[in-house]
C-alpha positions, 0 to 999 in steps of 0.5 A: 935300908930306906926301901928305895930299892923297891922303886924302879924307873924304866922307860919301857914300863909305863913311859918311865913312871916310877913303879914298884920294882919287879912289877908294873904297879905305878907309885901313882896307883898306890898313892891314889888308893891311899888317898881314897882312904884304903888301908895297906891291908885293903890295897894288898887284899883287893888290888895288888896282892903282890905288894908288901907293906914295905912296898907301899911304904916305899911309894910314900917315902919316894914321894916325900923325897921327891916333892918339894915341901915348903917350910911353913915359915915361908908362907906369906899371908895375903894383905887384907883388902880394905 
């Protein structure tokens, strides 16, 4: 199982933002804490004790699946100005 069943979208909860299923914890909230450098353990201990490590992994996974990530070969360097 890829864990995507751990993420739910319900228009009645947080205006349809993706949340950890069965909670009102948004994927965005979890990602912001990860971006601040918090570990999984710190997130579950200090912010969201109802989450599991697999819930946090699912937040990262759904973001990777939904965001287009360009192939490095498609980047074009700007022409140097003379």
